[in-house]
N, C-alpha and C positions, 0 to 999 in steps of 0.2 A: 126439798132441793138443797137446803143448807147442810143437811146431814150428808147428802151425796157429795157436795163440794168439799166438805170437811174430810170425807173418806178419801177422795181423790188426792187432796193435799197430803194427807197422812201416808197414803200409798206411795206417792211420788217421793216423799221424804224418806220413807223406809228403803225405797229402791236406791236412792242416792247414797244413803248411809251404808247399804250393803255393797256398793260398788268399791272394788279394790283400786286404789289409786296407783298410777305409774310413778315410781320414784326415779327421778332423772337428775343427772348432774350436767348442767348446761355450761359449756366452755366458750368463752370469748377471749379476746386478746386486747391488750392496750395498744396504743400507737406504736410503741417500741417492741411489741411482740410478746410481752409477758402474759402468761396464761392466767385467766381468772375463772374461777368455778363458782357456780351458784346451784344449790340444791332446790329442786322444785317437785311438787306432787301434782300430777295431772289426772283429772277425771277421764277415763277412757271414753265415756259417752260424749265428751266435748272435744275429742281428739280424732283427727283423721291422719292416715298414713297414705301419702301419695307416692306411687311407684312410677318414676319417670323413665320412659323410653328404654325399658329392658326388652329390646326387640329380639326376635328369633334369629336374625342375621344382621350383619353390618358390613359396610364396604371395607372396613379395616379388619383384617384377620386377627391381629393381636387383640383388638377390642372384643371380638367374639370369644377368644380364649379366656380373657380376664373376666368377662361377664359370666361365662359358664362356671368359672371357679367360684364366683361370688354368689351365684343364684341360690344354691341350697341353703346357705346361711340366711339369705334374705327371705326365703320362703318360711324358714323357721320363725323369723321375727314376725312375719305377716300372720302366721297361724296363731302365735301367742298374743299378738295385739288384737286380732279378731276375737279370740276367745275371751279376752278381757273386756271387750265391748267397744273397741275403736272401729271407726269406719275405714275400710280399705278401698282406696281409689286407684285402679289400674289405669295408667295414662301412657299407652304405647302410641305416640303421635303418628298420624297418617295411616292408622290401621283400623279405623272404626268399621270399615266395610266387613271385616271378619267377624264382628260382634253384633251386627244388626239383628234385631229380633230376639236378643237374649235378655233375660230379666235384669242383669247387671247393667247392660247398656241402657235399657229403658229407665232404670232407676235414676240415671243421670239426666236423661233427656226430659223426663217428666217432673223434675224438681221445680217447685213454684218459683216464679221470678222473684229475685231478692228486692226488698224495698230500697236497698242501697246498692247500686251496681257501680263499682269504681270506674272512672274514666279509663279507657284503653285497656280494660281487663282482658279483652280478647286479643291483645297484641303482644308480641315479643317485647321484653324490656331489657335493653342492653346496658343500662347504667342507672343507678340511683344517685342522688346528690352526694351521699357519703363517699362515693367512689371517684368523684370528679377530679380531685386533685391528686389521686393516688397513681403511682406507677403500676401499670398492669403487670402482674407477676410473671407471665409466660407469653411467648410469641406463638399464637395459634393461627397465624395468617395463612399457613399452608394447609389448614384443615386438621392438623394434628395427627395424621397417620404416621405410625411408627413401624410399619411393616418393613422387613427387608425387601428391597425392590424385586428380587427374583421371586420371593415367596408371595409378594403381592400380585405379581403378574399371574402366577399360578392360581391364586385365589380368585382373581377376576375371571379367569377361564372357567373355574369350577362353578362360580355363581352363574355364569352364562349357560352352562350345561344344565343347571337347575331351573332355567327359565326365569331367573331373577335379574333385575336391573342392577348391574355391578355398582352403580353410584348410590342406589337407594334400594337395597334388596329386602328390606323388612316388610312383612305382611301382618304380623301379629306379635303378641308378647311371647317371650321365651316360655316353653311349656313347663319348666321346672316350677314356676310360680303358679300355685293353684288359685283359681278364681272361684269364689263361693257365690254361685248365682243367687242364693237366697239372701245374702247380706251385702256383698260388695257392689261397687259401682265401676263403670268403665267410661272414660271420657278423655278426650284430648283438647277440650274446649275450656278456655278460661272462664267464660260466662257460665257454662253448665256447672263447672266445679264450684265456682263461687256461689251459684244458686243453691247447690247441694249443701255446702257448708253453712250458709245462712239459714236454710230451712231446718237444719238439725241443731242449730245453736252451737256450731263448732267454731271455736276461736283458737284452737291449738292444732298445729299442723307439723307433721314429721315428713320430710322429703328424703327419698333415697333413690338410687338409680344412676343412670349415665346420661350425659357426661357432665361432670360438675362445672366445668368452665364454659359450657355451652348450654345444653338443654336444661339441666337442673336449675341453673340460676336464671336463664333467660326466657323460658317458655311462659305463656300466659298464666300458667298455674305454678310457675317456678318460684324460687326463693325471693327474688326481687319484688315480684308482684305481690306475693303474700306479705312480705315485710313492709313495703311502703303503704299498703292498704290496711294495715292494722291487725293482721293475724299474728299470733305468737308462734312464729315458725322456727324450726330448727332443721339442720341438716344432720343426717346420720352419717358421720364422716368416714366410718370404716366400711360402709356399704355404698361406695361410689367410686368412680374412676374418671380420669380426664382424657380428653383428646389432646395429647401433647407429644411432639416429636423431639427427642433429645438432641437431634441435629440442629435445633433452633434455640435461640436465646431463651433462657440463660444457660443453656448447654448442661443441664442437670439430667439425672436419670428420670425415667418416666414417672416412677413413684414419687421422687422428690418434686417433680413438676406438679403432680396432683397435690402434694402436701403444701406447696407454695400457694396454690390457689385456695385451698381450704383455709390457710392462714389469712388470706385476703378476705375471705368470707367472714371469718371470726372477728376481724378488725372492723369491717365496714357494712356487713349485710345482716348477719344473724348469728346466733349461737349454734353450737354443734353438740351432738351426743354420740354414743357408740352403741352397737347392737347388744352388747352384754348387759346394758342397763335394762333392756326389755327381757332378755333371755335369762339373766341372773346367773350366768356361768363364769363371769369374771375374765372372759377371753374374747376381746374384740377380734374381729376378722382381720387377717393380714394376707395379702397375696403371697403365693409360694415363690421360691427361688426360680421356678420354671418360667415365671412371667417377668423376671427382673430385667431381661434384656442382656446385651453384651456385657462382659466383665469390664469394669472401669478401674483405671489406675487409682490408687489411694495415696494422696499426698497429705501429710500431717505437719502442721505448724506448731512449734513449741516455743514459748518465750514469755517475755514480760509485756508491758503496755505498748511497746513498739511493734509487737506482733498482734496483740488483742485488738487494737484500734477501737477502743471502747467509746470514746467521745463521738466520732463519726457515726457509730452504730446508734448512739442515743439521740443525736440531733437530726440525722437523716436516715431513719430506719428503713425507708422504702427503697433507698438507692442501693445499687450494688456496693459491696464492701470490699475490703482488702483481699480476702480469700476468694470472693466472687470474681474480681478482676483477674486474678491469677488463672482461675479456671477458664474464664472467657477468652483471655489472651491465648492460652494453650489451645483452645478449641478453634481459634482462627488459623491454626497451622493444620492444613488439610491432611498431612501424613501422620499425625499423632493420634493415638488412641484416646477415647474419652477419659476424663479425669474427674475425681471428686477431691475437693480441697477442704480439709477440716481444720478449723482454727482452734487450738487449745491454749492460746496465749492468755495470760491473766496479769492484770495490772499489779505492779508491786512485787511480783513473784521473783524468787531466786531459786537456784537448783536445790538447795538444802530444804527450803520450804516445800517445794514441789514433791520431794521424796518423803520427808518426815511427816508432812500433814496427811498423808494417805491419798492425796489427789492423784498422784501418779498411778497408784493401783486402781483407783476408781475411774479415772478419766483418760488415761493413756494406755495402760496395759490392756484394757477391755475394748479398745477401738478395733475395727476391722484391720486385718493385717495390712500394714502400710507398705508401699513400694518406695516411697521417698519420705524422709523426715528431716525437716529443716529446723535448726535449733539456734535460738538467739537468747543468750543470757550473758550477764556481765555487769551491767550498771547497778542493779539492786544488790548483786553479790558483792560488788566493791564497797558499797556503803553499809551492808548489813552482815557480812561474813568476816569474822575475825581472821587475822593472819591471811589476808586475801591471796597474796601471791603464792602461798603454799596450798591453802585449802580449796581455792577455786579450781585449779587443775584437777585435784583429787575428786572434788564433787562432780566435775564435768565428766571425768572418766567413769565414775560410778553410774552416772546417767547413761552414758554410751553403752556400758555393759548391760544395764537393765533393758535398754532399747533393743540391743542385739538378741537378748534372750526372748523378749516378748514380741518382737517384730523381726524374726530372723531373716526375712527376705528383703528387708528395707535397706536402701542406700542412705546412710546418715550424712547430713550436710551441715557442718557448723557455719553459722552466719556471723560476720563481723558486726559490731555495733555501728549504727548509723551516726553520722557526725552532727547530732542535734543538740549536744551538750558541750560544755567547755572542753577544749581539745586535750587537756591534760588527762582526762579519763581515757581517751582512746589511745594515748601514748602508752598507757599501762595495760589496758584491757585487751585491745586488739592483738598486740604481739603475743599475749598469752594464748588467745584463741587460735592464732595462726600456728603457734608451736604445738598445741594440743592436736590440731588437725594434721600437721605433718607427722607427728609421732604416732598417731593412730592410723595413718595411711588414708586420710579423708581429704576430699577436695573442699577448700574453703570458698564460701560465697561472700564476696565483699561488694556491697552496693555503694561504698563510699565515693568513688570517683563520680558516678552519675549524680549522687545526692549533692555533692559539693558543686558540681556544674550547674544544677538547678538553683541552688542557693545563691550562686553568683548573679543570677538574674534579679534577685531581690532577697535580702537577708531574712525577711519575715513572710515570704510567700508560702512556705511549706509547713508552718506551724499554726496551731490554733491559739486563740487568746483565752486565757483563764485568769481571772483577776478577782480578788476579794472586794466585795462591795464596801466593806469597811474602810478601804483605802481611797474610795472615791469621794470627793467633796460633796457635801449635802446638796448643793445646788444642781449638781449633775446627775444625782442618783435616779431621778425619774426617767432619764434617758436609758437606763439600764434595765428597767422593770421587765420588759418582754423577754430578756435574755438571761434571767436569773435561774440558777439551779439551787433549789432550797437546801437548807442544812443549818447546822449550828453557826457556820460562817458562810452565808450565801455567796455564791460565785457567779460572776458574769462569764458566760461561756459562749463563744461564737467561733465558727470554723474559718472565718476569713477576715478581711480588712474593713468590714462594714461599719465598725464602731471606732476605727482608728481616728477619724476626724474629731470625735468627742473626747476620747481617752488616751490617744497616742502620746500626749505630752506627759502623762502621769508616770512617775518612776516605776519601772518594773512591768509596765503594760505588756511588753514583748518578751518577758522573761521565761514564760512557759514554752519549752521547745519541743513539746510532743508534736508529732506530725498531724496535720489536718488531712482532709481527703486528698488534696493535691500531693502531699508528702507521701501518703500511703500508696497513691497511684504510681509515684516514681519507684517506690520499692517493689510494687507489684509488677511493673513493667520490667525492671531488672531481674526479678525472680523468674518471670516467664522466659526471658531471654537466656538466663542461666540454665533453666531446666530443659528447655526445648531440645537442644542437641543431645543431652543425656538421655532423655526419653526416646528420642528418635533412634539413637544408636542401639539402645536396649531393645526397642521394638523391632528394629531391623534384624538383630540377632535372633530374636524369638521367632520371627516370621521365616527366617532362613533355615530353621531346624527341620 
């Protein structure tokens, strides 16, 4: 008996040694959105791939089109993972009747009960603790359908002629995905799937399918349940789709809405991987232009820290930022086309650095062709460019020429500097910008009157506080601890007046005049007001042709 036991141990050891591991790069994100990558090796025998709700039909026609485009790539992943030794679990919810009596369905139903069955594993999970304080990234309260209304009405009629319920027309999984009746399992039950994973010693799970902001995260076998109950779960982020309507907040494209939710997952639920890590071809899946939806206007923002809005992004990363508010405000105008607003502002930048550093070629020339480009430079140019009065206009015109070449259809809009620094700067800079605009035949955008009006309500309402800890008396320093930004010279940084009671008497406490979120919201409001009539008139001319 000892010899037999030894033989079995050796045999199992040889089997494990012969098993080729899956080499994966797991991506998560920090609170502020920076990507973090970790390389891992997974044993296929301890890995399951769950395919969520890849139905044969859907009530949203666009969802069906996107699913059909994604399915062949998904099937290739399943074939490769299966051949490597991973368990494939097909989970087309509410479709089990179509698979009754099949070996794959029986495999899930007959899995022995797990010794540890998590509480509520058979229920939807709408939130885990890590999500409780987060701003939900997209509004899906309308169900997320993004069909054109006329096309959707025709789709409802078509589903009716097929004898399907237009609200829930699915009956089985899409046929493109092969089910191996000798190896795979079929279930939509959290309990059955948990039993199956536990019976096979599987603690690593890959989820793919639709829809990432609903079923993929929330189902009893979804990301939240797997993560909170101790499975090492990842989302295959390129083989998923969202139910999101670009007509709803935050008024981004459908694909951008999907990306925003994936970012939410990477911050708070679990890591993600891509299909090329399984297939080894170096080409993650991407939806084609045919599924991109209506063309969106492209607005590009160029400038320094007063455009970048870096501190609000760092301190309140989940909240809408400067460029988001411009897009959202324009979306509230019912007669304007949808827009994307891209922010390429960089703190400390001046025109010469933008061009000479190569950043222009890398980050501006390569952007999608812009329809509107707003440009704010001057403060850093004044302090860092020699012979400013002569060289700044020359640099500005060089930038304009490059933009006309690389974005030939764009309307170029110089922006005046906002009055957040000593007035003498504006007396020199803004007249130069106005002169350049006039000589180049461009319309100047000047938010100064509104910004000054808001400052009149309180001189420090629109700026954040940034103050060196070394300037704070030792007895008061403990009050600053939660608000310190580390570095060689640690800085107290807050966006509002919450620390004024403690430090407002210190010399220079209010000296940093960079806008806080309120200040950027003033600029965003004025920017949208300025752009709306320009876009409206251009759109009217386009529609009348």
